[in-house]
Residue frames as a rotation matrix with the C-alpha (Angstrom) as fourth column:
MET 1
0.570 0.821 0.000 0.00
0.821 -0.570 0.000 0.00
0.000 0.000 -1.000 0.00
VAL 2
-0.286 -0.610 0.739 1.29
0.559 -0.733 -0.388 3.47
0.778 0.302 0.551 -0.96
GLN 3
-0.489 0.052 -0.871 1.51
0.828 -0.286 -0.482 5.71
-0.274 -0.957 0.097 2.08
PRO 4
0.513 0.746 0.425 -1.12
0.824 -0.567 0.001 8.51
0.242 0.350 -0.905 1.95
SER 5
-0.475 -0.650 0.593 0.11
0.474 -0.757 -0.449 12.10
0.741 0.068 0.668 1.80
LYS 6
-0.897 0.119 -0.425 -0.65
0.327 -0.467 -0.822 14.73
-0.297 -0.876 0.380 4.41
GLN 7
-0.670 0.682 -0.293 -3.40
-0.742 -0.629 0.234 16.12
-0.025 0.374 0.927 2.15
ASP 8
-0.370 0.523 -0.768 -4.89
-0.175 0.772 0.610 12.64
0.912 0.360 -0.194 1.74
ILE 9
-0.641 0.061 -0.765 -4.99
0.698 0.463 -0.547 12.10
0.321 -0.884 -0.339 5.51
GLU 10
-0.906 0.312 -0.287 -6.58
-0.120 -0.838 -0.532 15.51
-0.407 -0.448 0.796 6.09
TYR 11
-0.508 0.735 -0.449 -9.27
-0.751 -0.123 0.648 14.75
0.421 0.667 0.615 3.47
ILE 12
-0.391 0.327 -0.861 -9.99
0.220 0.941 0.257 11.33
0.894 -0.088 -0.440 4.99
ILE 13
-0.815 0.047 -0.578 -10.34
0.576 -0.047 -0.816 12.75
-0.065 -0.998 0.011 8.50
ASN 14
-0.825 0.499 -0.265 -12.68
-0.459 -0.866 -0.200 15.54
-0.329 -0.044 0.943 7.39
HIS 15
-0.314 0.736 -0.600 -14.94
-0.828 0.097 0.552 13.26
0.464 0.670 0.579 5.33
VAL 16
-0.295 0.199 -0.934 -14.99
0.224 0.965 0.135 10.17
0.929 -0.169 -0.330 7.53
ILE 17
-0.636 -0.038 -0.770 -14.96
0.767 0.074 -0.637 11.65
0.081 -0.997 -0.018 11.03
LEU 18
0.171 0.688 0.705 -16.78
0.531 -0.668 0.522 14.93
0.830 0.285 -0.480 10.22
LEU 19
-0.606 -0.522 -0.600 -14.98
0.786 -0.282 -0.550 17.17
0.117 -0.805 0.581 12.69
PRO 20
0.232 0.741 -0.630 -16.84
0.785 -0.525 -0.329 20.10
-0.574 -0.418 -0.704 14.31
ARG 21
0.321 -0.194 -0.927 -14.77
-0.359 -0.931 0.071 22.60
-0.876 0.310 -0.368 12.29
LEU 22
0.307 -0.110 0.945 -14.90
0.719 0.677 -0.155 21.41
-0.623 0.727 0.287 8.69
PRO 23
-0.801 -0.597 0.043 -13.30
0.452 -0.557 0.697 23.15
-0.391 0.578 0.716 5.66
GLN 24
0.012 0.837 -0.547 -15.49
0.068 -0.546 -0.835 25.88
-0.998 -0.027 -0.064 4.20
LYS 25
0.335 0.107 -0.936 -14.60
-0.891 -0.288 -0.352 25.22
-0.307 0.952 -0.001 0.57
ALA 26
0.970 0.098 0.222 -14.08
-0.024 0.948 -0.317 22.21
-0.242 0.302 0.922 -1.69
LYS 27
0.062 -0.989 0.136 -10.65
-0.035 0.134 0.990 20.78
-0.997 -0.066 -0.026 -2.39
ASP 28
-0.215 -0.266 -0.940 -9.09
-0.936 -0.220 0.276 20.80
-0.280 0.939 -0.201 -5.85
SER 29
0.752 0.625 -0.210 -10.39
-0.659 0.705 -0.260 17.90
-0.015 0.334 0.942 -7.97
GLY 30
0.200 -0.770 -0.606 -6.88
-0.352 0.521 -0.778 16.46
0.915 0.369 -0.166 -8.28
ILE 31
-0.707 -0.419 0.570 -6.49
-0.649 0.066 -0.758 16.36
0.280 -0.906 -0.318 -4.51
VAL 32
0.135 0.864 0.485 -9.92
-0.907 0.304 -0.290 14.75
-0.398 -0.401 0.825 -4.13
ALA 33
0.707 0.121 -0.697 -9.12
-0.533 0.739 -0.412 12.02
0.465 0.663 0.587 -6.68
SER 34
-0.292 -0.912 -0.288 -5.85
-0.316 0.376 -0.871 11.18
0.903 -0.163 -0.398 -4.93
ALA 35
-0.666 0.052 0.744 -7.45
-0.746 -0.043 -0.665 11.22
-0.003 -0.998 0.068 -1.48
GLU 36
0.441 0.894 0.080 -10.33
-0.882 0.448 -0.145 8.98
-0.166 -0.007 0.986 -2.55
GLN 37
0.491 -0.356 -0.795 -7.90
-0.288 0.795 -0.534 6.40
0.823 0.491 0.288 -3.91
ALA 38
-0.627 -0.752 0.203 -5.90
-0.395 0.082 -0.915 6.63
0.671 -0.654 -0.348 -0.68
LEU 39
-0.252 0.636 0.729 -9.08
-0.937 0.028 -0.348 6.03
-0.242 -0.771 0.589 1.35
LEU 40
0.742 0.539 -0.400 -10.03
-0.643 0.742 -0.192 3.01
0.193 0.399 0.896 -0.75
SER 41
0.080 -0.814 -0.575 -6.50
-0.204 0.552 -0.809 1.59
0.976 0.182 -0.122 -0.44
LEU 42
-0.689 -0.287 0.665 -6.64
-0.667 -0.108 -0.737 2.08
0.284 -0.952 -0.117 3.34
VAL 43
0.233 0.869 0.436 -9.97
-0.920 0.343 -0.191 0.25
-0.315 -0.356 0.880 3.56
LEU 44
0.701 0.006 -0.714 -8.67
-0.449 0.781 -0.434 -2.55
0.555 0.624 0.550 1.31
SER 45
-0.341 -0.912 -0.227 -5.49
-0.289 0.331 -0.898 -3.12
0.895 -0.241 -0.377 3.32
THR 46
-0.562 0.230 0.794 -7.54
-0.821 -0.041 -0.569 -3.14
-0.098 -0.972 0.212 6.55
ALA 47
0.556 0.830 -0.056 -9.99
-0.824 0.540 -0.173 -5.65
-0.113 0.142 0.983 5.04
TYR 48
0.313 -0.542 -0.780 -7.09
-0.329 0.709 -0.624 -7.92
0.891 0.452 0.044 4.03
ARG 49
-0.727 -0.642 0.245 -5.70
-0.417 0.129 -0.900 -7.90
0.546 -0.756 -0.361 7.57
PHE 50
-0.211 0.755 0.620 -9.15
-0.925 0.051 -0.377 -8.51
-0.316 -0.653 0.688 9.05
CYS 51
0.633 0.481 -0.606 -9.76
-0.709 0.676 -0.204 -11.40
0.311 0.558 0.769 6.65
GLN 52
-0.153 -0.812 -0.563 -6.50
-0.324 0.579 -0.748 -13.10
0.934 0.068 -0.352 7.67
GLN 53
-0.904 -0.219 0.367 -7.60
-0.396 0.111 -0.911 -13.16
0.159 -0.969 -0.187 11.33
TYR 54
-0.015 0.992 0.125 -11.16
-0.997 -0.006 -0.076 -14.33
-0.074 -0.126 0.989 10.65
PRO 55
-0.086 0.051 0.995 -12.27
-0.263 0.962 -0.072 -17.99
-0.961 -0.268 -0.069 11.01
SER 56
-0.904 -0.426 0.027 -11.77
-0.099 0.271 0.958 -19.93
-0.415 0.863 -0.287 7.78
GLU 57
-0.428 0.804 0.413 -15.50
0.851 0.513 -0.116 -20.66
-0.305 0.302 -0.903 7.33
PHE 58
0.583 0.666 -0.466 -16.21
0.493 -0.745 -0.448 -16.93
-0.646 0.031 -0.763 6.92
LYS 59
-0.349 -0.852 -0.391 -13.22
0.166 -0.467 0.869 -16.02
-0.922 0.238 0.304 4.75
SER 60
-0.529 0.180 0.829 -15.14
0.845 0.201 0.495 -16.49
-0.077 0.963 -0.259 1.49
ILE 61
0.615 0.786 -0.065 -17.41
0.785 -0.618 -0.045 -13.57
-0.075 -0.023 -0.997 2.45
TRP 62
0.548 -0.467 -0.694 -14.46
0.013 -0.825 0.566 -11.27
-0.836 -0.319 -0.446 3.09
GLN 63
-0.540 -0.710 0.451 -12.80
0.472 0.188 0.861 -12.40
-0.696 0.678 0.234 -0.13
VAL 64
0.139 0.682 0.718 -15.83
0.977 -0.214 0.014 -10.98
0.163 0.700 -0.696 -1.96
VAL 65
0.867 0.186 -0.462 -15.30
0.343 -0.895 0.284 -7.70
-0.361 -0.405 -0.840 -0.08
THR 66
0.047 -0.943 -0.329 -11.57
0.007 -0.329 0.944 -7.46
-0.999 -0.047 -0.009 -0.85
GLY 67
-0.504 -0.182 0.844 -12.17
0.780 0.323 0.536 -8.45
-0.370 0.929 -0.021 -4.49
THR 68
0.532 0.785 0.317 -14.85
0.844 -0.521 -0.125 -5.78
0.067 0.334 -0.940 -4.81
LEU 69
0.751 -0.300 -0.588 -12.54
0.040 -0.868 0.494 -3.09
-0.659 -0.395 -0.640 -3.41
SER 70
-0.312 -0.926 0.213 -9.65
0.272 0.128 0.954 -4.18
-0.911 0.355 0.212 -5.65
ARG 71
-0.253 0.291 0.923 -11.81
0.967 0.101 0.233 -3.93
-0.025 0.951 -0.307 -8.78
TRP 72
0.801 0.581 -0.143 -13.16
0.589 -0.808 0.014 -0.55
-0.107 -0.096 -0.990 -7.66
ILE 73
0.382 -0.743 -0.549 -9.65
-0.014 -0.599 0.801 0.84
-0.924 -0.298 -0.239 -7.21
SER 74
-0.451 -0.644 0.618 -8.53
0.553 0.342 0.760 -0.48
-0.701 0.684 0.202 -10.61
LEU 75
0.343 0.702 0.624 -11.20
0.930 -0.159 -0.332 1.56
-0.133 0.694 -0.707 -12.43
ARG 76
0.974 0.020 0.226 -9.50
0.050 -0.990 -0.129 4.91
0.221 0.137 -0.966 -11.71
PRO 77
0.373 -0.902 -0.216 -5.71
0.928 0.364 0.082 4.53
0.005 -0.231 0.973 -11.92
HIS 78
-0.709 -0.678 0.194 -5.27
0.689 -0.724 -0.009 8.23
0.147 0.127 0.981 -12.74
GLY 79
-0.839 0.444 -0.315 -8.53
-0.213 -0.800 -0.561 9.90
-0.501 -0.404 0.765 -11.63
PRO 80
-0.111 0.838 -0.534 -11.04
-0.989 -0.146 -0.023 9.50
-0.097 0.525 0.845 -14.51
LEU 81
0.533 0.373 0.760 -12.67
-0.299 0.923 -0.243 6.16
-0.792 -0.098 0.603 -15.22
PHE 82
-0.529 -0.782 -0.329 -10.40
-0.696 0.178 0.695 3.98
-0.485 0.597 -0.639 -17.37
LYS 83
0.316 0.821 -0.476 -12.44
-0.947 0.248 -0.201 2.29
-0.047 0.514 0.856 -20.12
THR 84
-0.145 -0.424 -0.894 -10.18
-0.512 0.805 -0.299 -0.74
0.847 0.414 -0.334 -20.63
ALA 85
-0.971 -0.233 0.057 -10.30
-0.154 0.424 -0.892 -1.54
0.183 -0.875 -0.448 -16.91
LEU 86
-0.396 0.900 0.182 -14.07
-0.748 -0.201 -0.632 -0.94
-0.532 -0.387 0.753 -16.75
VAL 87
0.316 0.493 -0.811 -14.86
-0.889 0.452 -0.071 -3.22
0.332 0.743 0.581 -19.72
SER 88
-0.424 -0.581 -0.695 -12.53
-0.291 0.814 -0.503 -5.93
0.858 -0.011 -0.514 -18.41
ALA 89
-0.924 0.076 0.374 -13.98
-0.366 0.102 -0.925 -5.76
-0.108 -0.992 -0.066 -14.90
LEU 90
-0.020 1.000 0.019 -17.54
-0.888 -0.009 -0.459 -6.21
-0.459 -0.026 0.888 -16.20
LEU 91
0.369 0.158 -0.916 -16.75
-0.772 0.601 -0.207 -8.96
0.518 0.783 0.344 -18.71
GLU 92
-0.397 -0.691 -0.604 -14.55
-0.214 0.709 -0.671 -10.95
0.893 -0.137 -0.429 -16.31
MET 93
-0.276 0.355 0.893 -16.92
-0.959 -0.162 -0.232 -10.93
0.062 -0.921 0.385 -13.33
GLU 94
-0.840 -0.025 -0.542 -17.37
-0.024 1.000 -0.009 -14.41
0.542 0.005 -0.841 -11.86
LEU 95
0.122 0.950 -0.289 -20.47
0.291 0.244 0.925 -15.80
0.949 -0.197 -0.247 -10.20
GLY 96
0.548 0.210 -0.809 -21.11
0.826 0.012 0.563 -13.97
0.128 -0.978 -0.167 -6.90
GLU 97
-0.534 -0.828 -0.171 -18.72
0.840 -0.543 0.006 -11.10
-0.098 -0.141 0.985 -7.60
VAL 98
0.614 0.710 -0.344 -19.68
0.708 -0.688 -0.158 -7.44
-0.349 -0.147 -0.925 -7.17
LEU 99
-0.493 -0.747 0.446 -18.50
0.856 -0.508 0.096 -4.29
0.155 0.429 0.890 -8.98
PRO 100
0.446 0.602 -0.663 -19.38
0.663 -0.719 -0.206 -0.79
-0.601 -0.348 -0.720 -7.66
ILE 101
-0.363 -0.511 0.779 -18.94
0.885 -0.450 0.118 2.20
0.291 0.732 0.616 -9.99
GLN 102
-0.059 0.272 -0.961 -19.02
0.542 -0.799 -0.259 5.80
-0.838 -0.536 -0.100 -8.80
ILE 103
-0.013 0.125 0.992 -20.42
0.938 -0.343 0.055 8.21
0.348 0.931 -0.113 -11.43
ARG 104
-0.575 -0.417 -0.704 -19.05
0.763 -0.583 -0.278 11.46
-0.295 -0.697 0.653 -10.08
ALA 105
-0.990 0.096 0.100 -20.62
-0.046 -0.908 0.417 14.13
0.131 0.408 0.904 -12.29
GLN 106
-0.261 0.961 -0.095 -24.11
-0.166 0.052 0.985 12.68
0.951 0.273 0.145 -11.75
ASN 107
-0.480 0.044 0.876 -23.83
-0.870 -0.154 -0.469 12.23
0.114 -0.987 0.113 -7.97
ALA 108
0.669 0.744 0.010 -24.74
-0.744 0.669 0.006 8.57
-0.002 -0.012 1.000 -8.45
ALA 109
-0.537 -0.801 0.264 -23.36
-0.770 0.593 0.234 5.05
-0.344 -0.078 -0.936 -8.26
LEU 110
0.454 0.574 -0.681 -24.06
-0.755 0.654 0.049 1.68
0.474 0.492 0.730 -9.87
ILE 111
-0.274 -0.501 0.821 -23.54
-0.755 0.640 0.139 -1.75
-0.595 -0.582 -0.553 -8.35
PHE 112
0.169 0.242 -0.955 -23.23
-0.828 0.561 -0.005 -4.76
0.535 0.792 0.295 -10.65
ARG 113
-0.119 -0.133 0.984 -23.77
-0.741 0.672 0.001 -8.25
-0.661 -0.729 -0.179 -9.21
ARG 114
-0.478 -0.135 -0.868 -23.07
-0.779 0.522 0.347 -11.42
0.406 0.842 -0.355 -11.19
HIS 115
0.089 0.583 0.808 -25.76
-0.709 0.607 -0.360 -14.07
-0.700 -0.541 0.467 -10.69
GLU 116
-0.404 -0.308 0.861 -26.00
0.160 0.903 0.398 -17.43
-0.901 0.299 -0.316 -12.42
THR 117
-0.116 0.467 0.877 -28.51
0.958 0.286 -0.026 -16.43
-0.263 0.837 -0.480 -15.10
GLN 118
0.673 0.423 0.607 -28.40
0.580 -0.811 -0.078 -12.64
0.459 0.404 -0.791 -14.97
MET 119
-0.619 -0.785 0.010 -26.41
0.666 -0.532 -0.522 -9.53
0.415 -0.317 0.853 -14.19
ILE 120
0.457 0.781 -0.426 -28.10
0.888 -0.379 0.259 -7.39
0.041 -0.497 -0.867 -11.53
THR 121
-0.570 -0.569 0.593 -27.62
0.537 -0.804 -0.255 -3.63
0.622 0.173 0.764 -11.79
GLU 122
0.379 0.648 -0.661 -28.58
0.925 -0.279 0.256 -1.40
-0.019 -0.708 -0.706 -8.85
CYS 123
-0.284 -0.441 0.851 -28.34
0.473 -0.837 -0.275 2.37
0.834 0.324 0.446 -8.54
PHE 124
0.439 0.466 -0.768 -28.48
0.897 -0.275 0.346 5.01
-0.050 -0.841 -0.539 -5.84
GLU 125
0.750 -0.135 0.647 -27.84
-0.009 -0.981 -0.194 8.66
0.661 0.140 -0.737 -5.08
LEU 126
-0.148 -0.899 -0.412 -24.48
0.661 0.220 -0.717 9.46
0.735 -0.379 0.562 -3.45
SER 127
-0.928 -0.193 -0.319 -24.90
0.366 -0.627 -0.688 12.80
-0.067 -0.755 0.652 -1.64
PRO 128
0.025 0.995 -0.093 -28.32
0.955 -0.051 -0.292 14.16
-0.296 -0.082 -0.952 -0.66
LEU 129
0.022 0.083 0.996 -29.50
0.569 -0.820 0.056 17.50
0.822 0.566 -0.065 -2.01
ALA 130
-0.879 -0.444 0.175 -28.86
0.154 -0.610 -0.778 20.51
0.452 -0.657 0.604 0.20
GLU 131
-0.294 0.844 0.448 -32.59
-0.759 -0.491 0.428 21.12
0.582 -0.214 0.785 0.72
ASP 132
0.511 0.456 -0.728 -33.00
0.013 0.844 0.537 17.58
0.859 -0.284 0.426 2.09
VAL 133
-0.326 -0.732 -0.599 -30.10
0.719 0.220 -0.660 18.05
0.614 -0.645 0.454 4.53
LEU 134
-0.930 -0.057 0.363 -31.30
-0.116 -0.891 -0.439 21.45
0.348 -0.451 0.822 5.69
GLY 135
-0.173 0.977 0.128 -34.93
-0.697 -0.213 0.685 20.34
0.696 0.029 0.718 5.90
CYS 136
0.367 0.312 -0.876 -34.40
0.271 0.865 0.422 17.49
0.890 -0.392 0.233 8.37
LYS 137
0.515 -0.187 0.836 -33.92
-0.809 -0.428 0.402 17.58
0.282 -0.884 -0.372 12.13
GLY 138
0.375 -0.476 0.795 -31.07
-0.426 0.673 0.604 15.41
-0.823 -0.565 0.049 13.29
ASN 139
-0.681 -0.680 0.273 -29.84
-0.136 0.483 0.865 12.71
-0.720 0.552 -0.421 10.92
LEU 140
-0.074 0.602 -0.795 -31.25
-0.981 -0.186 -0.049 12.22
-0.177 0.777 0.604 7.44
ARG 141
-0.045 0.127 0.991 -32.78
-0.147 0.980 -0.132 8.78
-0.988 -0.151 -0.026 6.82
ARG 142
-0.055 -0.077 -0.996 -31.89
-0.983 -0.168 0.068 7.43
-0.173 0.983 -0.066 3.38
SER 143
0.596 0.329 0.733 -32.63
-0.211 0.944 -0.252 4.16
-0.775 -0.005 0.632 1.53
PHE 144
-0.205 -0.718 -0.665 -30.19
-0.955 -0.002 0.297 2.22
-0.215 0.696 -0.685 -0.68
PRO 145
-0.903 -0.402 0.153 -30.36
0.350 -0.477 0.807 1.17
-0.251 0.782 0.571 -3.48
ALA 146
-0.550 0.730 -0.405 -33.06
-0.696 -0.669 -0.260 3.12
-0.461 0.139 0.876 -5.32
HIS 147
0.667 0.725 0.171 -34.03
-0.515 0.614 -0.598 0.30
-0.539 0.310 0.783 -7.70
GLY 148
-0.377 -0.848 0.373 -32.55
-0.344 0.502 0.793 -2.44
-0.860 0.170 -0.481 -9.86
VAL 149
0.495 0.411 -0.765 -32.56
-0.864 0.145 -0.481 -4.09
-0.087 0.900 0.427 -13.28
ALA 150
0.149 -0.411 0.899 -31.82
-0.087 0.901 0.426 -7.71
-0.985 -0.142 0.099 -14.19
ILE 151
0.233 -0.187 -0.954 -29.97
-0.959 -0.209 -0.193 -8.21
-0.163 0.960 -0.228 -17.49
PRO 152
0.975 0.172 0.140 -29.95
-0.151 0.978 -0.146 -11.74
-0.162 0.122 0.979 -18.98
VAL 153
0.289 -0.939 0.186 -26.53
-0.063 0.175 0.982 -13.38
-0.955 -0.296 -0.009 -18.87
GLU 154
0.149 -0.219 0.964 -26.61
0.900 0.434 -0.041 -14.00
-0.409 0.874 0.261 -22.62
VAL 155
0.791 0.108 0.602 -26.71
0.379 -0.859 -0.344 -10.21
0.480 0.500 -0.721 -23.09
SER 156
0.915 -0.381 0.131 -24.38
-0.355 -0.610 0.708 -9.27
-0.190 -0.695 -0.694 -20.23
THR 157
0.278 -0.859 0.431 -21.56
0.254 0.498 0.829 -11.39
-0.927 -0.121 0.356 -21.67
ILE 158
0.615 -0.036 0.788 -21.58
0.786 -0.054 -0.616 -9.73
0.064 0.998 -0.005 -25.11
PRO 159
-0.371 -0.860 -0.350 -18.48
0.858 -0.462 0.225 -7.47
-0.355 -0.217 0.909 -25.48
ALA 160
-0.623 0.148 0.768 -20.32
0.464 -0.720 0.516 -4.97
0.629 0.678 0.380 -27.73
PHE 161
0.521 0.852 -0.058 -22.96
0.498 -0.247 0.831 -4.45
0.694 -0.462 -0.553 -25.01
HIS 162
0.503 -0.382 -0.775 -20.31
0.797 -0.142 0.587 -3.67
-0.334 -0.913 0.234 -22.40
HIS 163
-0.618 -0.742 0.258 -18.36
0.783 -0.554 0.284 -1.34
-0.068 0.377 0.924 -24.69
GLY 164
-0.267 0.607 0.748 -21.50
0.343 -0.666 0.662 0.71
0.900 0.434 -0.030 -25.37
LEU 165
0.738 0.556 -0.383 -22.51
0.516 -0.098 0.851 0.71
0.435 -0.826 -0.359 -21.70
CYS 166
0.150 -0.774 -0.615 -19.01
0.906 -0.142 0.400 1.73
-0.397 -0.617 0.680 -20.57
ASP 167
-0.639 -0.323 0.698 -18.86
0.644 -0.721 0.256 4.56
0.420 0.613 0.669 -23.10
LYS 168
0.205 0.817 0.539 -22.07
0.192 -0.573 0.797 5.98
0.960 -0.060 -0.274 -21.64
ILE 169
0.744 0.021 -0.668 -20.94
0.664 0.088 0.742 5.49
0.075 -0.996 0.051 -18.02
ILE 170
-0.290 -0.939 -0.187 -17.66
0.925 -0.325 0.195 7.31
-0.244 -0.116 0.963 -18.73
GLU 171
-0.503 0.198 0.841 -19.55
0.406 -0.805 0.432 10.15
0.763 0.559 0.325 -20.44
LEU 172
0.594 0.800 0.085 -21.93
0.238 -0.276 0.931 10.49
0.769 -0.533 -0.354 -17.49
ASP 173
0.461 -0.496 -0.736 -19.00
0.883 0.180 0.433 10.37
-0.082 -0.849 0.521 -15.06
SER 174
-0.508 -0.853 -0.116 -17.34
0.815 -0.520 0.255 13.41
-0.278 0.035 0.960 -16.63
GLU 175
-0.805 0.238 0.543 -20.13
0.202 -0.751 0.628 15.64
0.557 0.615 0.557 -17.98
THR 176
-0.645 0.642 -0.415 -22.74
0.403 -0.176 -0.898 17.65
-0.649 -0.747 -0.145 -16.10
VAL 177
-0.439 0.616 0.654 -26.05
0.740 -0.166 0.652 18.76
0.510 0.770 -0.383 -17.60
ASP 178
-0.968 -0.042 0.248 -27.14
-0.071 -0.901 -0.428 22.26
0.242 -0.432 0.869 -16.65
GLU 179
-0.257 0.965 0.043 -30.86
-0.488 -0.168 0.856 21.46
0.834 0.199 0.514 -16.92
ILE 180
0.469 0.477 -0.743 -30.79
0.312 0.698 0.645 19.03
0.826 -0.534 0.179 -13.98
MET 181
-0.666 -0.705 -0.243 -28.64
0.525 -0.212 -0.824 21.12
0.530 -0.677 0.511 -11.65
PRO 182
0.106 0.676 -0.729 -30.44
0.960 -0.261 -0.103 22.75
-0.260 -0.689 -0.677 -8.68
LYS 183
-0.191 -0.085 0.978 -31.36
0.619 -0.784 0.053 26.36
0.762 0.615 0.202 -9.46
SER 184
-0.233 0.161 -0.959 -31.43
0.813 -0.509 -0.283 29.59
-0.533 -0.846 -0.012 -7.46
ARG 185
0.560 0.543 0.626 -33.12
0.787 -0.586 -0.195 32.85
0.261 0.602 -0.755 -8.40
LYS 186
-0.137 -0.659 -0.740 -30.75
0.676 -0.608 0.417 35.82
-0.725 -0.443 0.528 -8.72
ALA 187
-0.669 -0.125 -0.733 -31.44
-0.225 -0.906 0.360 39.21
-0.709 0.405 0.577 -10.36
GLY 188
0.180 0.904 -0.388 -34.61
-0.763 -0.121 -0.635 37.86
-0.620 0.411 0.668 -11.96
SER 189
0.217 -0.164 -0.962 -32.88
-0.812 0.517 -0.272 34.87
0.542 0.840 -0.021 -13.59
ASP 190
0.952 0.087 0.292 -32.38
-0.230 0.834 0.502 31.21
-0.200 -0.545 0.814 -12.74
TRP 191
0.152 -0.968 -0.198 -28.77
-0.903 -0.055 -0.426 30.17
0.401 0.244 -0.883 -12.13
SER 192
0.498 -0.075 -0.864 -27.32
0.122 0.992 -0.015 26.71
0.858 -0.098 0.503 -11.62
GLU 193
0.745 -0.191 0.639 -26.37
-0.664 -0.301 0.684 26.27
0.061 -0.934 -0.351 -7.97
ILE 194
0.292 -0.717 -0.633 -22.89
-0.305 0.558 -0.772 24.77
0.906 0.419 -0.056 -8.33
ARG 195
-0.556 -0.491 0.671 -22.53
-0.771 0.004 -0.636 24.57
0.310 -0.871 -0.381 -4.54
ASP 196
0.261 0.737 0.624 -25.37
-0.825 0.506 -0.252 22.04
-0.501 -0.449 0.740 -4.39
THR 197
-0.634 -0.435 0.639 -25.22
-0.120 0.872 0.474 18.39
-0.764 0.224 -0.605 -5.42
CYS 198
-0.696 0.318 -0.644 -26.52
-0.698 -0.086 0.711 17.26
0.171 0.944 0.281 -8.80
HIS 199
0.296 0.832 0.469 -29.76
-0.774 0.497 -0.394 15.31
-0.561 -0.247 0.791 -9.09
PRO 200
-0.597 -0.707 0.379 -28.81
-0.403 0.673 0.620 11.74
-0.693 0.218 -0.687 -10.15
GLU 201
0.335 0.927 0.166 -31.75
-0.366 0.290 -0.884 11.24
-0.868 0.236 0.436 -12.52
LEU 202
0.304 -0.258 -0.917 -29.61
-0.945 0.045 -0.325 10.64
0.125 0.965 -0.230 -15.62
VAL 203
-0.786 -0.565 -0.250 -28.42
-0.502 0.820 -0.273 7.47
0.359 -0.089 -0.929 -13.90
THR 204
-0.833 0.439 0.336 -31.33
-0.079 0.507 -0.858 6.51
-0.547 -0.741 -0.388 -11.63
LYS 205
0.241 0.965 -0.105 -33.98
-0.244 -0.044 -0.969 7.22
-0.939 0.260 0.225 -14.28
TRP 206
0.513 0.029 -0.858 -32.58
-0.840 -0.189 -0.509 7.50
-0.177 0.982 -0.073 -17.82
LEU 207
-0.448 -0.789 -0.420 -29.80
-0.843 0.529 -0.094 4.90
0.297 0.312 -0.903 -17.74
MET 208
-0.796 0.164 0.583 -31.75
-0.249 0.789 -0.562 2.42
-0.552 -0.592 -0.587 -15.61
THR 209
0.324 0.942 -0.087 -34.82
-0.410 0.057 -0.910 2.75
-0.853 0.330 0.405 -17.86
THR 210
0.261 -0.334 -0.906 -32.61
-0.955 0.049 -0.293 2.06
0.142 0.941 -0.306 -20.88
LEU 211
-0.796 -0.605 -0.012 -31.20
-0.588 0.779 -0.217 -1.06
0.141 -0.166 -0.976 -19.22
ALA 212
-0.420 0.728 0.542 -34.71
-0.274 0.468 -0.841 -2.18
-0.865 -0.501 0.003 -18.20
ALA 213
0.472 0.570 -0.673 -35.68
-0.800 -0.043 -0.598 -2.16
-0.369 0.821 0.435 -21.91
ILE 214
-0.186 -0.629 -0.755 -32.94
-0.780 0.562 -0.276 -4.77
0.597 0.537 -0.595 -22.44
GLY 215
-0.918 -0.168 -0.359 -33.64
0.081 0.808 -0.584 -6.71
0.388 -0.565 -0.728 -19.26
SER 216
0.138 0.981 -0.133 -36.40
0.403 0.067 0.913 -6.45
0.905 -0.180 -0.387 -16.66
PRO 217
0.228 -0.015 0.974 -37.07
-0.719 -0.677 0.158 -4.63
0.657 -0.736 -0.165 -13.36
TYR 218
-0.218 -0.398 -0.891 -35.50
0.368 0.812 -0.453 -6.30
0.904 -0.426 -0.030 -10.33
LYS 219
0.810 0.556 0.186 -36.84
0.002 -0.320 0.947 -6.13
0.586 -0.767 -0.261 -6.77
VAL 220
-0.212 -0.964 0.161 -33.97
-0.124 -0.137 -0.983 -4.82
0.970 -0.228 -0.090 -4.65
ILE 221
0.384 0.197 -0.902 -33.39
0.850 0.306 0.429 -5.44
0.361 -0.931 -0.050 -0.95
GLU 222
0.399 -0.162 0.902 -33.24
-0.046 -0.987 -0.157 -1.97
0.916 0.021 -0.401 0.58
ILE 223
-0.141 -0.383 -0.913 -31.18
0.973 0.116 -0.199 -0.92
0.183 -0.916 0.356 3.55
GLN 224
0.741 0.408 0.534 -31.83
0.289 -0.911 0.295 2.29
0.607 -0.064 -0.792 5.46
LYS 225
-0.262 -0.866 -0.426 -29.16
0.914 -0.080 -0.399 4.49
0.311 -0.494 0.812 6.97
ARG 226
0.886 0.370 -0.279 -29.31
0.447 -0.841 0.304 7.55
-0.122 -0.395 -0.911 9.15
THR 227
0.041 -0.909 0.416 -26.68
0.945 -0.100 -0.312 9.87
0.325 0.406 0.854 7.72
ARG 228
0.508 -0.005 -0.862 -25.16
0.461 -0.843 0.277 13.10
-0.728 -0.538 -0.425 8.89
ASP 229
-0.014 -0.505 0.863 -24.13
0.963 -0.240 -0.125 15.76
0.270 0.829 0.490 6.40
ASP 230
-0.056 -0.045 -0.997 -23.28
0.507 -0.862 0.010 19.47
-0.860 -0.505 0.071 6.44
VAL 231
0.414 0.235 0.879 -24.17
0.885 -0.332 -0.328 22.23
0.215 0.914 -0.345 3.99
PHE 232
-0.321 -0.598 -0.735 -22.00
0.670 -0.692 0.270 25.35
-0.669 -0.406 0.622 3.65
């Protein structure tokens, strides 16, 4: 494991521990990309050590966890999503394996799960909108994932399908659409509120609806979390 830099450690502390005095402005995107990889590497190395000390009958579960983290890290060797790694990760998934994909520009994530006869795709929102954070008292209760789609294995193993899907995921990861950004009224005009988080509908609605046309809706098992966030 590469040792995290001072900036990486500061980022991890602020975003994991949520100190009382948090930074009042966002970090440079290059610093964020490096710090996120450092955080993932830290979690992966900890999971490896934990797995080694766990009883042998439970190690297979933790091997899924460490494999998932390894694939996640491999998708962004230099910050942006790397298409070759993304296509390979999807095509080479074995039965029972999981692949999470963060889609940064859309404030969304996808989780792919390889089942025997189908590939399950689930989606969810990453950060809540500012109005949701400000409008709740105490912690915000959120549900994950939003919904899912089952894609037949005979489709999910076709290279052309994955190349097209990965092209769209990479495009969504890097491009924002002004029409879906939260708006504020200033001087009689509507302006995109860049300080707020983006609505994830291009992933949770458009992309998932497109995949559902190829496969079929899938009933997800939701988990609920009470989350704490801050709005500046």
